[in-house]
NUKOLZA-271730 format. One record per residue: x, y, z of N, C-alpha, C in turn; chain; residue in three letters. Coordinates in nm, 4 decimals, decimal comma. Layout:
<recs>
{nu: X&nv: Y&nw: Z&cau: X&cav: Y&caw: Z&cu: X&cv: Y&cw: Z&chain: A&res: ALA}
...
</recs>
This chain:
<recs>
{nu: 0,1414&nv: -0,0912&nw: 0,0125&cau: 0,0084&cav: 0,0038&caw: -0,0120&cu: 0,1106&cv: 0,1615&cw: 0,0003&chain: A&res: MET}
{nu: 0,0609&nv: 0,2425&nw: -0,0873&cau: 0,1653&cav: 0,3562&caw: -0,1092&cu: 0,0934&cv: 0,4460&cw: 0,0210&chain: A&res: ILE}
{nu: 0,1888&nv: 0,4822&nw: 0,0791&cau: 0,1160&cav: 0,5942&caw: 0,2175&cu: 0,1533&cv: 0,7451&cw: 0,1908&chain: A&res: LEU}
{nu: 0,1883&nv: 0,7660&nw: 0,0799&cau: 0,2414&cav: 0,9159&caw: 0,0540&cu: 0,3303&cv: 0,8977&cw: 0,0043&chain: A&res: GLY}
{nu: 0,3701&nv: 1,0532&nw: -0,0657&cau: 0,4428&cav: 1,1172&caw: -0,1088&cu: 0,5955&cv: 1,1349&cw: -0,0347&chain: A&res: LEU}
{nu: 0,6829&nv: 1,1195&nw: -0,0260&cau: 0,8186&cav: 1,1642&caw: 0,0650&cu: 0,8885&cv: 1,2954&cw: -0,0246&chain: A&res: HIS}
{nu: 0,9032&nv: 1,2940&nw: -0,1074&cau: 1,0181&cav: 1,3533&caw: -0,1844&cu: 1,0607&cv: 1,3771&cw: -0,3190&chain: A&res: HIS}
{nu: 1,0741&nv: 1,4787&nw: -0,3835&cau: 1,0831&cav: 1,5089&caw: -0,5022&cu: 1,2723&cv: 1,4713&cw: -0,4848&chain: A&res: PRO}
{nu: 1,3347&nv: 1,4575&nw: -0,6019&cau: 1,4916&cav: 1,4994&caw: -0,6327&cu: 1,5039&cv: 1,5992&cw: -0,7147&chain: A&res: ALA}
{nu: 1,6089&nv: 1,6396&nw: -0,7050&cau: 1,6735&cav: 1,7459&caw: -0,8243&cu: 1,8303&cv: 1,7521&cw: -0,8424&chain: A&res: ILE}
{nu: 1,8773&nv: 1,7226&nw: -0,9533&cau: 2,0276&cav: 1,6661&caw: -1,0019&cu: 2,0625&cv: 1,8385&cw: -1,0152&chain: A&res: SER}
{nu: 2,1595&nv: 1,8749&nw: -0,9470&cau: 2,2280&cav: 2,0083&caw: -0,9759&cu: 2,4084&cv: 2,0049&cw: -0,9994&chain: A&res: THR}
{nu: 2,4709&nv: 2,1195&nw: -1,0697&cau: 2,5722&cav: 2,0852&caw: -1,0856&cu: 2,6753&cv: 2,1893&cw: -0,9957&chain: A&res: PRO}
{nu: 2,5579&nv: 2,2230&nw: -0,8688&cau: 2,6256&cav: 2,2800&caw: -0,8129&cu: 2,5281&cv: 2,3008&cw: -0,6499&chain: A&res: ASP}
{nu: 2,6232&nv: 2,1946&nw: -0,6063&cau: 2,5152&cav: 2,1739&caw: -0,4450&cu: 2,5219&cv: 2,2877&cw: -0,3329&chain: A&res: MET}
{nu: 2,6619&nv: 2,4030&nw: -0,3299&cau: 2,6669&cav: 2,5190&caw: -0,2604&cu: 2,5744&cv: 2,5839&cw: -0,2818&chain: A&res: ASP}
{nu: 2,4733&nv: 2,6118&nw: -0,4365&cau: 2,4486&cav: 2,7163&caw: -0,4528&cu: 2,2702&cv: 2,6396&cw: -0,4804&chain: A&res: ARG}
{nu: 2,2515&nv: 2,5461&nw: -0,4863&cau: 2,1206&cav: 2,4683&caw: -0,4532&cu: 2,0985&cv: 2,5224&cw: -0,2873&chain: A&res: ALA}
{nu: 2,1702&nv: 2,4700&nw: -0,2343&cau: 2,1431&cav: 2,4786&caw: -0,0839&cu: 2,1020&cv: 2,6114&cw: -0,0181&chain: A&res: LEU}
{nu: 2,1680&nv: 2,7185&nw: -0,1212&cau: 2,1650&cav: 2,8334&caw: -0,0493&cu: 1,9694&cv: 2,8918&cw: -0,1294&chain: A&res: ALA}
{nu: 2,0226&nv: 2,8151&nw: -0,2114&cau: 1,8333&cav: 2,8734&caw: -0,2571&cu: 1,7031&cv: 2,7956&cw: -0,1912&chain: A&res: PHE}
{nu: 1,7500&nv: 2,6873&nw: -0,1865&cau: 1,6447&cav: 2,6161&caw: -0,1329&cu: 1,6415&cv: 2,6471&cw: 0,0444&chain: A&res: TYR}
{nu: 1,7443&nv: 2,6357&nw: 0,1043&cau: 1,7520&cav: 2,6699&caw: 0,2641&cu: 1,7548&cv: 2,8281&cw: 0,2872&chain: A&res: CYS}
{nu: 1,8477&nv: 2,8931&nw: 0,2137&cau: 1,8062&cav: 3,0137&caw: 0,2695&cu: 1,7402&cv: 3,1119&cw: 0,1890&chain: A&res: ASP}
{nu: 1,6710&nv: 3,0675&nw: 0,1047&cau: 1,5734&cav: 3,1725&caw: 0,0441&cu: 1,4453&cv: 3,1171&cw: 0,0595&chain: A&res: LEU}
{nu: 1,4506&nv: 3,0200&nw: 0,0692&cau: 1,3106&cav: 2,8874&caw: 0,0317&cu: 1,2564&cv: 2,8439&cw: 0,1985&chain: A&res: MET}
{nu: 1,3806&nv: 2,8705&nw: 0,2865&cau: 1,3021&cav: 2,8428&caw: 0,4126&cu: 1,3188&cv: 2,7144&cw: 0,4266&chain: A&res: GLY}
{nu: 1,3694&nv: 2,6148&nw: 0,3623&cau: 1,3781&cav: 2,4728&caw: 0,4044&cu: 1,5061&cv: 2,4584&cw: 0,4916&chain: A&res: ALA}
{nu: 1,4836&nv: 2,3345&nw: 0,5588&cau: 1,5552&cav: 2,2944&caw: 0,6897&cu: 1,6523&cv: 2,2181&cw: 0,5921&chain: A&res: LYS}
{nu: 1,8068&nv: 2,2066&nw: 0,6086&cau: 1,8747&cav: 2,0735&caw: 0,5975&cu: 1,8617&cv: 2,0038&cw: 0,6820&chain: A&res: LEU}
{nu: 1,8223&nv: 1,8515&nw: 0,6530&cau: 1,8127&cav: 1,7197&caw: 0,7162&cu: 1,9444&cv: 1,6509&cw: 0,7516&chain: A&res: ILE}
{nu: 2,0424&nv: 1,6315&nw: 0,6257&cau: 2,1158&cav: 1,5255&caw: 0,5923&cu: 2,1872&cv: 1,5617&cw: 0,4843&chain: A&res: LYS}
{nu: 2,3193&nv: 1,5787&nw: 0,4628&cau: 2,4302&cav: 1,5308&caw: 0,3789&cu: 2,4775&cv: 1,4355&cw: 0,3546&chain: A&res: GLN}
{nu: 2,5434&nv: 1,3606&nw: 0,2571&cau: 2,5891&cav: 1,2663&caw: 0,1926&cu: 2,6662&cv: 1,2849&cw: 0,1593&chain: A&res: GLY}
{nu: 2,6920&nv: 1,1326&nw: 0,0198&cau: 2,7631&cav: 1,0963&caw: -0,0769&cu: 2,7695&cv: 0,9811&cw: -0,1194&chain: A&res: LYS}
{nu: 2,8321&nv: 0,9389&nw: -0,2248&cau: 2,8179&cav: 0,7864&caw: -0,2506&cu: 2,9159&cv: 0,8225&cw: -0,3478&chain: A&res: TRP}
{nu: 3,0545&nv: 0,7326&nw: -0,3690&cau: 3,1677&cav: 0,7201&caw: -0,4374&cu: 3,1502&cv: 0,5979&cw: -0,5892&chain: A&res: ASP}
{nu: 3,2074&nv: 0,6591&nw: -0,6570&cau: 3,2312&cav: 0,5870&caw: -0,7906&cu: 3,2172&cv: 0,4562&cw: -0,7521&chain: A&res: ASN}
{nu: 3,1754&nv: 0,3123&nw: -0,7984&cau: 3,1945&cav: 0,2086&caw: -0,7785&cu: 3,1363&cv: 0,1537&cw: -0,6811&chain: A&res: GLY}
{nu: 3,0101&nv: 0,2309&nw: -0,6318&cau: 2,8863&cav: 0,1683&caw: -0,5803&cu: 2,8189&cv: 0,0538&cw: -0,6884&chain: A&res: ASN}
{nu: 2,8534&nv: -0,0456&nw: -0,6957&cau: 2,7276&cav: -0,1209&caw: -0,7730&cu: 2,5794&cv: -0,1534&cw: -0,7101&chain: A&res: ASN}
{nu: 2,5900&nv: -0,1858&nw: -0,5887&cau: 2,4176&cav: -0,1511&caw: -0,5403&cu: 2,3137&cv: -0,0244&cw: -0,5734&chain: A&res: ALA}
{nu: 2,4345&nv: 0,0671&nw: -0,5394&cau: 2,3402&cav: 0,2462&caw: -0,5895&cu: 2,3720&cv: 0,2585&cw: -0,7514&chain: A&res: ILE}
{nu: 2,4622&nv: 0,1841&nw: -0,8146&cau: 2,4543&cav: 0,2328&caw: -0,9476&cu: 2,3350&cv: 0,1324&cw: -1,0023&chain: A&res: ASN}
{nu: 2,3031&nv: 0,0003&nw: -0,9804&cau: 2,2064&cav: -0,0407&caw: -1,0079&cu: 2,0445&cv: 0,0043&cw: -0,9961&chain: A&res: GLU}
{nu: 2,0324&nv: 0,0580&nw: -0,9011&cau: 1,9136&cav: 0,0902&caw: -0,8538&cu: 1,8842&cv: 0,2067&cw: -0,9096&chain: A&res: ARG}
{nu: 1,9623&nv: 0,3083&nw: -0,9132&cau: 1,9966&cav: 0,4650&caw: -0,9810&cu: 1,9717&cv: 0,4468&cw: -1,1709&chain: A&res: VAL}
{nu: 2,0471&nv: 0,3125&nw: -1,2066&cau: 2,0465&cav: 0,3001&caw: -1,3569&cu: 2,1282&cv: 0,3831&cw: -1,3883&chain: A&res: GLY}
{nu: 2,2401&nv: 0,3963&nw: -1,3272&cau: 2,3356&cav: 0,4652&caw: -1,4029&cu: 2,5150&cv: 0,3470&cw: -1,3553&chain: A&res: LEU}
{nu: 2,6041&nv: 0,4127&nw: -1,4592&cau: 2,7393&cav: 0,3173&caw: -1,4668&cu: 2,8102&cv: 0,3273&cw: -1,3628&chain: A&res: LYS}
{nu: 2,9342&nv: 0,3392&nw: -1,2563&cau: 3,0084&cav: 0,3937&caw: -1,2530&cu: 2,9752&cv: 0,5604&cw: -1,1907&chain: A&res: ASP}
{nu: 2,8634&nv: 0,5990&nw: -1,1026&cau: 2,8500&cav: 0,6958&caw: -1,0830&cu: 2,8768&cv: 0,7180&cw: -0,9009&chain: A&res: SER}
{nu: 2,8689&nv: 0,8394&nw: -0,9045&cau: 2,9421&cav: 0,9162&caw: -0,7369&cu: 2,8728&cv: 1,0379&cw: -0,7859&chain: A&res: ALA}
{nu: 2,8414&nv: 1,0575&nw: -0,6432&cau: 2,7761&cav: 1,2000&caw: -0,5951&cu: 2,7967&cv: 1,2599&cw: -0,4783&chain: A&res: THR}
{nu: 2,7192&nv: 1,3618&nw: -0,4627&cau: 2,6756&cav: 1,4414&caw: -0,3227&cu: 2,5363&cv: 1,5126&cw: -0,2697&chain: A&res: LYS}
{nu: 2,4814&nv: 1,4662&nw: -0,1742&cau: 2,3536&cav: 1,4183&caw: -0,1632&cu: 2,3180&cv: 1,5254&cw: -0,0415&chain: A&res: THR}
{nu: 2,2043&nv: 1,5776&nw: -0,0059&cau: 2,1647&cav: 1,6484&caw: 0,0656&cu: 1,9724&cv: 1,5897&cw: 0,0557&chain: A&res: ALA}
{nu: 1,9448&nv: 1,6081&nw: 0,1485&cau: 1,7850&cav: 1,5571&caw: 0,2007&cu: 1,7531&cv: 1,7371&cw: 0,2922&chain: A&res: MET}
{nu: 1,6439&nv: 1,7965&nw: 0,2128&cau: 1,6171&cav: 1,9179&caw: 0,2884&cu: 1,3928&cv: 1,9197&cw: 0,2908&chain: A&res: VAL}
{nu: 1,4036&nv: 1,9841&nw: 0,4012&cau: 1,2581&cav: 1,9547&caw: 0,4416&cu: 1,2224&cv: 2,0840&cw: 0,4096&chain: A&res: GLN}
{nu: 1,0895&nv: 2,0575&nw: 0,3880&cau: 1,0137&cav: 2,2438&caw: 0,3488&cu: 0,8579&cv: 2,1679&cw: 0,3981&chain: A&res: VAL}
{nu: 0,7874&nv: 2,2517&nw: 0,4956&cau: 0,6875&cav: 2,1817&caw: 0,5891&cu: 0,6713&cv: 2,0348&cw: 0,6064&chain: A&res: GLY}
{nu: 0,5985&nv: 1,9553&nw: 0,5086&cau: 0,5766&cav: 1,8247&caw: 0,5843&cu: 0,6305&cv: 1,7430&cw: 0,4270&chain: A&res: HIS}
{nu: 0,7510&nv: 1,7944&nw: 0,3720&cau: 0,7907&cav: 1,7563&caw: 0,2319&cu: 0,9589&cv: 1,7564&cw: 0,2293&chain: A&res: VAL}
{nu: 1,0111&nv: 1,6918&nw: 0,1607&cau: 1,0923&cav: 1,6671&caw: 0,1620&cu: 1,1824&cv: 1,7203&cw: 0,0127&chain: A&res: TYR}
{nu: 1,2830&nv: 1,7449&nw: 0,0085&cau: 1,3600&cav: 1,7476&caw: -0,1058&cu: 1,5210&cv: 1,6934&cw: -0,1385&chain: A&res: ILE}
{nu: 1,5393&nv: 1,5961&nw: -0,1969&cau: 1,6699&cav: 1,5230&caw: -0,2243&cu: 1,7081&cv: 1,6067&cw: -0,3678&chain: A&res: GLU}
{nu: 1,8663&nv: 1,6545&nw: -0,2781&cau: 1,9558&cav: 1,7241&caw: -0,4544&cu: 2,0483&cv: 1,5687&cw: -0,3971&chain: A&res: LEU}
{nu: 2,1225&nv: 1,6169&nw: -0,5723&cau: 2,2071&cav: 1,5446&caw: -0,6141&cu: 2,3185&cv: 1,6005&cw: -0,6796&chain: A&res: PHE}
{nu: 2,4264&nv: 1,6148&nw: -0,6397&cau: 2,5279&cav: 1,6958&caw: -0,7157&cu: 2,6391&cv: 1,5756&cw: -0,7772&chain: A&res: GLU}
{nu: 2,6358&nv: 1,5162&nw: -0,9314&cau: 2,6496&cav: 1,4173&caw: -0,9885&cu: 2,8310&cv: 1,4677&cw: -1,0639&chain: A&res: PHE}
{nu: 2,9449&nv: 1,3920&nw: -0,9553&cau: 3,0742&cav: 1,4028&caw: -1,0341&cu: 3,1169&cv: 1,2960&cw: -1,1717&chain: A&res: SER}
{nu: 3,0207&nv: 1,1863&nw: -1,1521&cau: 3,0576&cav: 1,0574&caw: -1,2532&cu: 2,9235&cv: 1,0400&cw: -1,2103&chain: A&res: VAL}
{nu: 2,8573&nv: 0,9749&nw: -1,3902&cau: 2,9432&cav: 1,0532&caw: -1,4650&cu: 2,9397&cv: 1,1670&cw: -1,5294&chain: A&res: PRO}
{nu: 2,9836&nv: 1,2349&nw: -1,5832&cau: 2,9980&cav: 1,3993&caw: -1,6562&cu: 2,8717&cv: 1,4293&cw: -1,6832&chain: A&res: GLU}
{nu: 2,8044&nv: 1,4955&nw: -1,6359&cau: 2,6573&cav: 1,5671&caw: -1,6899&cu: 2,6938&cv: 1,6793&cw: -1,7411&chain: A&res: THR}
{nu: 2,6127&nv: 1,6830&nw: -1,9018&cau: 2,6133&cav: 1,8228&caw: -1,9327&cu: 2,5192&cv: 1,9098&cw: -1,9031&chain: A&res: HIS}
{nu: 2,5281&nv: 2,0239&nw: -1,8949&cau: 2,3930&cav: 2,1413&caw: -1,8743&cu: 2,3127&cv: 2,1505&cw: -1,9396&chain: A&res: PRO}
{nu: 2,2036&nv: 2,1598&nw: -1,9692&cau: 2,0763&cav: 2,1647&caw: -2,0151&cu: 2,1192&cv: 2,2702&cw: -2,1119&chain: A&res: ARG}
{nu: 2,0994&nv: 2,2769&nw: -2,2394&cau: 2,1015&cav: 2,3773&caw: -2,3678&cu: 1,9859&cv: 2,4738&cw: -2,3312&chain: A&res: LYS}
{nu: 1,9044&nv: 2,4490&nw: -2,3452&cau: 1,7314&cav: 2,5118&caw: -2,2900&cu: 1,6753&cv: 2,5384&cw: -2,1433&chain: A&res: THR}
{nu: 1,5934&nv: 2,6111&nw: -2,1139&cau: 1,5419&cav: 2,5896&caw: -2,0049&cu: 1,3958&cv: 2,4733&cw: -2,0801&chain: A&res: LEU}
{nu: 1,3680&nv: 2,3889&nw: -1,9577&cau: 1,2711&cav: 2,3064&caw: -1,9860&cu: 1,1088&cv: 2,3764&cw: -1,9677&chain: A&res: ARG}
{nu: 1,0335&nv: 2,3760&nw: -2,0540&cau: 0,9423&cav: 2,4348&caw: -2,0460&cu: 0,7777&cv: 2,3447&cw: -1,9096&chain: A&res: GLN}
{nu: 0,7016&nv: 2,4460&nw: -1,8873&cau: 0,6269&cav: 2,3982&caw: -1,8211&cu: 0,5261&cv: 2,2842&cw: -1,8851&chain: A&res: ALA}
{nu: 0,5345&nv: 2,2995&nw: -2,0771&cau: 0,4562&cav: 2,1637&caw: -2,1039&cu: 0,5269&cv: 2,0594&cw: -2,1760&chain: A&res: ASN}
{nu: 0,6029&nv: 2,0371&nw: -2,1051&cau: 0,6871&cav: 1,9160&caw: -2,1482&cu: 0,6800&cv: 1,8386&cw: -2,0130&chain: A&res: GLU}
{nu: 0,6400&nv: 1,6679&nw: -2,0855&cau: 0,6118&cav: 1,6097&caw: -2,0049&cu: 0,7239&cv: 1,5767&cw: -1,9018&chain: A&res: HIS}
{nu: 0,6670&nv: 1,4796&nw: -1,8086&cau: 0,7700&cav: 1,4709&caw: -1,7007&cu: 0,7094&cv: 1,5243&cw: -1,5810&chain: A&res: GLY}
{nu: 0,7586&nv: 1,5763&nw: -1,4474&cau: 0,7462&cav: 1,6682&caw: -1,3613&cu: 0,8301&cv: 1,7774&cw: -1,4238&chain: A&res: ILE}
{nu: 0,6853&nv: 1,8610&nw: -1,3630&cau: 0,7320&cav: 2,0276&caw: -1,4201&cu: 0,7766&cv: 2,1200&cw: -1,3292&chain: A&res: THR}
{nu: 0,7188&nv: 2,0541&nw: -1,2237&cau: 0,7445&cav: 2,1974&caw: -1,1079&cu: 0,7469&cv: 2,1472&cw: -0,9785&chain: A&res: HIS}
{nu: 0,8073&nv: 2,2427&nw: -0,8966&cau: 0,7164&cav: 2,2078&caw: -0,7397&cu: 0,6870&cv: 2,3375&cw: -0,6672&chain: A&res: LEU}
{nu: 0,5797&nv: 2,3263&nw: -0,6107&cau: 0,5109&cav: 2,3920&caw: -0,5469&cu: 0,4915&cv: 2,4635&cw: -0,4269&chain: A&res: CYS}
{nu: 0,5632&nv: 2,5557&nw: -0,3464&cau: 0,5758&cav: 2,5793&caw: -0,2485&cu: 0,4423&cv: 2,6527&cw: -0,2056&chain: A&res: PHE}
{nu: 0,3465&nv: 2,6268&nw: -0,0800&cau: 0,2372&cav: 2,6932&caw: 0,0020&cu: 0,3365&cv: 2,8047&cw: 0,0830&chain: A&res: VAL}
{nu: 0,2651&nv: 2,9319&nw: 0,0537&cau: 0,2986&cav: 3,0127&caw: 0,1338&cu: 0,1859&cv: 3,1100&cw: 0,1813&chain: A&res: VAL}
{nu: 0,1936&nv: 3,1969&nw: 0,3171&cau: 0,0855&cav: 3,2516&caw: 0,3083&cu: 0,0737&cv: 3,3938&cw: 0,2456&chain: A&res: ASP}
{nu: 0,1611&nv: 3,4467&nw: 0,2107&cau: 0,1577&cav: 3,5601&caw: 0,1054&cu: 0,2190&cv: 3,5764&cw: -0,0167&chain: A&res: ASN}
{nu: 0,1460&nv: 3,5107&nw: -0,1231&cau: 0,2008&cav: 3,5088&caw: -0,2504&cu: 0,2996&cv: 3,6186&cw: -0,2660&chain: A&res: CYS}
{nu: 0,2272&nv: 3,7385&nw: -0,2811&cau: 0,2913&cav: 3,8755&caw: -0,3339&cu: 0,3537&cv: 3,8756&cw: -0,2493&chain: A&res: ILE}
{nu: 0,3841&nv: 3,9078&nw: -0,0962&cau: 0,5079&cav: 3,8984&caw: -0,0136&cu: 0,6413&cv: 3,8387&cw: -0,0627&chain: A&res: ALA}
{nu: 0,5684&nv: 3,7254&nw: -0,0691&cau: 0,7170&cav: 3,5967&caw: -0,1048&cu: 0,7779&cv: 3,6243&cw: -0,2646&chain: A&res: GLU}
{nu: 0,6607&nv: 3,6439&nw: -0,3590&cau: 0,7201&cav: 3,7119&caw: -0,4887&cu: 0,8616&cv: 3,7815&cw: -0,5138&chain: A&res: TYR}
{nu: 0,7578&nv: 3,9260&nw: -0,4340&cau: 0,8467&cav: 4,0408&caw: -0,3646&cu: 0,9856&cv: 4,0175&cw: -0,3286&chain: A&res: GLU}
{nu: 0,9720&nv: 3,9455&nw: -0,2362&cau: 1,1040&cav: 3,8858&caw: -0,0853&cu: 1,2179&cv: 3,8758&cw: -0,2211&chain: A&res: ARG}
{nu: 1,1581&nv: 3,7409&nw: -0,2957&cau: 1,2348&cav: 3,6497&caw: -0,3941&cu: 1,3005&cv: 3,7043&cw: -0,4667&chain: A&res: LEU}
{nu: 1,2317&nv: 3,8144&nw: -0,5483&cau: 1,2492&cav: 3,8643&caw: -0,6807&cu: 1,3600&cv: 3,9665&cw: -0,6141&chain: A&res: LYS}
{nu: 1,3572&nv: 4,0337&nw: -0,5119&cau: 1,4450&cav: 4,1396&caw: -0,4567&cu: 1,5879&cv: 4,0441&cw: -0,4399&chain: A&res: LYS}
{nu: 1,5848&nv: 3,8787&nw: -0,4136&cau: 1,6940&cav: 3,8139&caw: -0,4137&cu: 1,7738&cv: 3,7640&cw: -0,5314&chain: A&res: ALA}
{nu: 1,6875&nv: 3,8202&nw: -0,6310&cau: 1,7637&cav: 3,8111&caw: -0,7945&cu: 1,6706&cv: 3,6961&cw: -0,8405&chain: A&res: GLY}
{nu: 1,5639&nv: 3,6507&nw: -0,7526&cau: 1,5238&cav: 3,5053&caw: -0,8435&cu: 1,3864&cv: 3,5372&cw: -0,9473&chain: A&res: VAL}
{nu: 1,4353&nv: 3,4425&nw: -1,0769&cau: 1,3407&cav: 3,5088&caw: -1,1802&cu: 1,2117&cv: 3,4034&cw: -1,1704&chain: A&res: SER}
{nu: 1,1297&nv: 3,5443&nw: -1,1623&cau: 0,9598&cav: 3,4568&caw: -1,2428&cu: 0,9689&cv: 3,4959&cw: -1,3527&chain: A&res: PHE}
{nu: 0,8126&nv: 3,4147&nw: -1,4284&cau: 0,7766&cav: 3,4304&caw: -1,5370&cu: 0,7016&cv: 3,5597&cw: -1,5544&chain: A&res: HIS}
{nu: 0,6156&nv: 3,5341&nw: -1,4515&cau: 0,4916&cav: 3,7104&caw: -1,4509&cu: 0,4550&cv: 3,7289&cw: -1,2802&chain: A&res: ALA}
{nu: 0,4113&nv: 3,8474&nw: -1,2638&cau: 0,4014&cav: 3,8737&caw: -1,1175&cu: 0,2587&cv: 3,7557&cw: -1,0492&chain: A&res: PRO}
{nu: 0,2530&nv: 3,7330&nw: -0,9373&cau: 0,1489&cav: 3,6680&caw: -0,8707&cu: -0,0092&cv: 3,7426&cw: -0,9473&chain: A&res: PRO}
{nu: -0,0882&nv: 3,6211&nw: -1,0043&cau: -0,2255&cav: 3,6149&caw: -1,0485&cu: -0,3120&cv: 3,5608&cw: -0,9379&chain: A&res: LEU}
{nu: -0,4492&nv: 3,6764&nw: -0,9165&cau: -0,5150&cav: 3,6217&caw: -0,8270&cu: -0,6094&cv: 3,5781&cw: -0,8659&chain: A&res: THR}
{nu: -0,6390&nv: 3,4406&nw: -0,8713&cau: -0,7710&cav: 3,3785&caw: -0,9393&cu: -0,9235&cv: 3,4015&cw: -0,8425&chain: A&res: MET}
{nu: -0,9995&nv: 3,3821&nw: -0,8979&cau: -1,1915&cav: 3,4230&caw: -0,8462&cu: -1,1882&cv: 3,3677&cw: -0,7653&chain: A&res: PRO}
{nu: -1,1358&nv: 3,2091&nw: -0,7006&cau: -1,1707&cav: 3,1504&caw: -0,5775&cu: -1,0509&cv: 3,2353&cw: -0,4842&chain: A&res: THR}
{nu: -1,0102&nv: 3,3624&nw: -0,4840&cau: -0,9039&cav: 3,3610&caw: -0,4269&cu: -0,7628&cv: 3,3518&cw: -0,3906&chain: A&res: GLY}
{nu: -0,7275&nv: 3,1888&nw: -0,4489&cau: -0,6000&cav: 3,1477&caw: -0,4929&cu: -0,4826&cv: 3,2694&cw: -0,5287&chain: A&res: ALA}
{nu: -0,3926&nv: 3,3013&nw: -0,4753&cau: -0,3335&cav: 3,3719&caw: -0,5804&cu: -0,1518&cv: 3,2232&cw: -0,5720&chain: A&res: SER}
{nu: -0,1044&nv: 3,2767&nw: -0,7542&cau: -0,0081&cav: 3,1799&caw: -0,7426&cu: 0,0952&cv: 3,2834&cw: -0,8512&chain: A&res: PHE}
{nu: 0,2372&nv: 3,2316&nw: -0,8640&cau: 0,3309&cav: 3,2683&caw: -0,9832&cu: 0,4075&cv: 3,1616&cw: -0,9704&chain: A&res: THR}
{nu: 0,4672&nv: 3,1707&nw: -1,1040&cau: 0,5929&cav: 3,0814&caw: -1,1424&cu: 0,7499&cv: 3,1119&cw: -1,1633&chain: A&res: TYR}
{nu: 0,8496&nv: 3,0446&nw: -1,1335&cau: 0,9788&cav: 3,1177&caw: -1,0696&cu: 1,0398&cv: 3,0299&cw: -1,1967&chain: A&res: GLY}
{nu: 1,2005&nv: 3,0397&nw: -1,1395&cau: 1,2555&cav: 2,9539&caw: -1,1755&cu: 1,4097&cv: 2,9084&cw: -1,0346&chain: A&res: ARG}
{nu: 1,4348&nv: 2,8387&nw: -1,0048&cau: 1,5775&cav: 2,8045&caw: -0,9447&cu: 1,7029&cv: 2,8349&cw: -1,0037&chain: A&res: ASP}
{nu: 1,8118&nv: 2,8359&nw: -0,9153&cau: 1,9220&cav: 2,9083&caw: -0,9822&cu: 1,9519&cv: 2,7701&cw: -1,1106&chain: A&res: PRO}
{nu: 1,9083&nv: 2,6714&nw: -1,1340&cau: 1,9090&cav: 2,5491&caw: -1,2268&cu: 1,8590&cv: 2,5503&cw: -1,3225&chain: A&res: ASP}
{nu: 1,7131&nv: 2,6342&nw: -1,3341&cau: 1,6256&cav: 2,6829&caw: -1,4179&cu: 1,5188&cv: 2,5933&cw: -1,4073&chain: A&res: GLY}
{nu: 1,5194&nv: 2,5315&nw: -1,2671&cau: 1,3485&cav: 2,4267&caw: -1,2445&cu: 1,2453&cv: 2,5157&cw: -1,1778&chain: A&res: ASN}
{nu: 1,1457&nv: 2,4880&nw: -1,2219&cau: 0,9966&cav: 2,5540&caw: -1,2112&cu: 0,9608&cv: 2,5005&cw: -1,1026&chain: A&res: ILE}
{nu: 0,9341&nv: 2,6684&nw: -1,0159&cau: 0,9082&cav: 2,6045&caw: -0,8897&cu: 0,7394&cv: 2,7166&cw: -0,8964&chain: A&res: PHE}
{nu: 0,6355&nv: 2,6570&nw: -0,8036&cau: 0,5249&cav: 2,7612&caw: -0,8153&cu: 0,5149&cv: 2,8159&cw: -0,6205&chain: A&res: GLU}
{nu: 0,4710&nv: 2,9407&nw: -0,6596&cau: 0,4104&cav: 2,9976&caw: -0,5175&cu: 0,2923&cv: 2,9884&cw: -0,5058&chain: A&res: LEU}
{nu: 0,2210&nv: 2,9491&nw: -0,4226&cau: 0,0695&cav: 2,9483&caw: -0,4082&cu: 0,0252&cv: 2,9651&cw: -0,2749&chain: A&res: LEU}
{nu: -0,0897&nv: 3,0649&nw: -0,2398&cau: -0,1814&cav: 3,1338&caw: -0,1701&cu: -0,2944&cv: 3,0347&cw: -0,1704&chain: A&res: GLU}
{nu: -0,3116&nv: 2,9484&nw: -0,0325&cau: -0,4553&cav: 2,8777&caw: -0,0671&cu: -0,5152&cv: 2,9831&cw: 0,0398&chain: A&res: ILE}
{nu: -0,6324&nv: 3,0535&nw: -0,0249&cau: -0,7494&cav: 3,1080&caw: 0,1319&cu: -0,7827&cv: 2,9721&cw: 0,1527&chain: A&res: PRO}
{nu: -0,8915&nv: 3,0237&nw: 0,2653&cau: -0,9693&cav: 2,9688&caw: 0,3633&cu: -1,0921&cv: 2,9085&cw: 0,2584&chain: A&res: ALA}
{nu: -1,1292&nv: 2,9528&nw: 0,1803&cau: -1,2797&cav: 2,9311&caw: 0,0615&cu: -1,2339&cv: 2,8908&cw: -0,0700&chain: A&res: GLN}
{nu: -1,0663&nv: 2,8411&nw: -0,0242&cau: -1,0610&cav: 2,7716&caw: -0,1834&cu: -1,1472&cv: 2,6487&cw: -0,2002&chain: A&res: ALA}
{nu: -1,1253&nv: 2,6200&nw: -0,3583&cau: -1,2052&cav: 2,4880&caw: -0,3344&cu: -1,0822&cv: 2,3849&cw: -0,3666&chain: A&res: ASP}
{nu: -0,9866&nv: 2,3959&nw: -0,3235&cau: -0,8812&cav: 2,2649&caw: -0,3150&cu: -0,8059&cv: 2,2737&cw: -0,1457&chain: A&res: PHE}
{nu: -0,7769&nv: 2,1676&nw: -0,1084&cau: -0,6952&cav: 2,1425&caw: -0,0053&cu: -0,6169&cv: 2,2028&cw: 0,0283&chain: A&res: PRO}
{nu: -0,5873&nv: 2,2559&nw: 0,1350&cau: -0,4612&cav: 2,3431&caw: 0,1771&cu: -0,4010&cv: 2,2778&cw: 0,3232&chain: A&res: ASN}
{nu: -0,2919&nv: 2,1723&nw: 0,3039&cau: -0,2327&cav: 2,1003&caw: 0,3873&cu: -0,1874&cv: 2,1691&cw: 0,5204&chain: A&res: PRO}
{nu: -0,1498&nv: 2,2840&nw: 0,5231&cau: -0,1117&cav: 2,3734&caw: 0,5931&cu: -0,2084&cv: 2,4772&cw: 0,6922&chain: A&res: TYR}
{nu: -0,3415&nv: 2,4617&nw: 0,6674&cau: -0,4350&cav: 2,5624&caw: 0,7217&cu: -0,4734&cv: 2,4941&cw: 0,8428&chain: A&res: ALA}
</recs>
């Protein structure tokens, strides 16, 4: 029986930069850091890579964790273009906030890139999409009490 979602995982070329973004700017708490070395066949088989090595970190945001990977082996090639929200696969991470406009302004002032300012829907919910330092899309979402979808932090 599946009990719930524990974490999404993000591969980054710069662990320090990713931790600064997710912990310092987004308010995540660093839970642990680790690594695995080249030649760990048990892990390689599970992640589907040959001879991999990586630094890892687990951060917690509210009730959810995000796992970060910085692979040193195999060589990772940077993306040539930003992944768009309509491309198949995981499209974004959503962060529930208590004030979408205030968080947008705070993050924008810190240099975070956004597609557009927050939009307030007829239900009163406000949201906007931005990009982390590696170009991954994230959403800021303010869910009012009268919204027609659940707020796990209400």
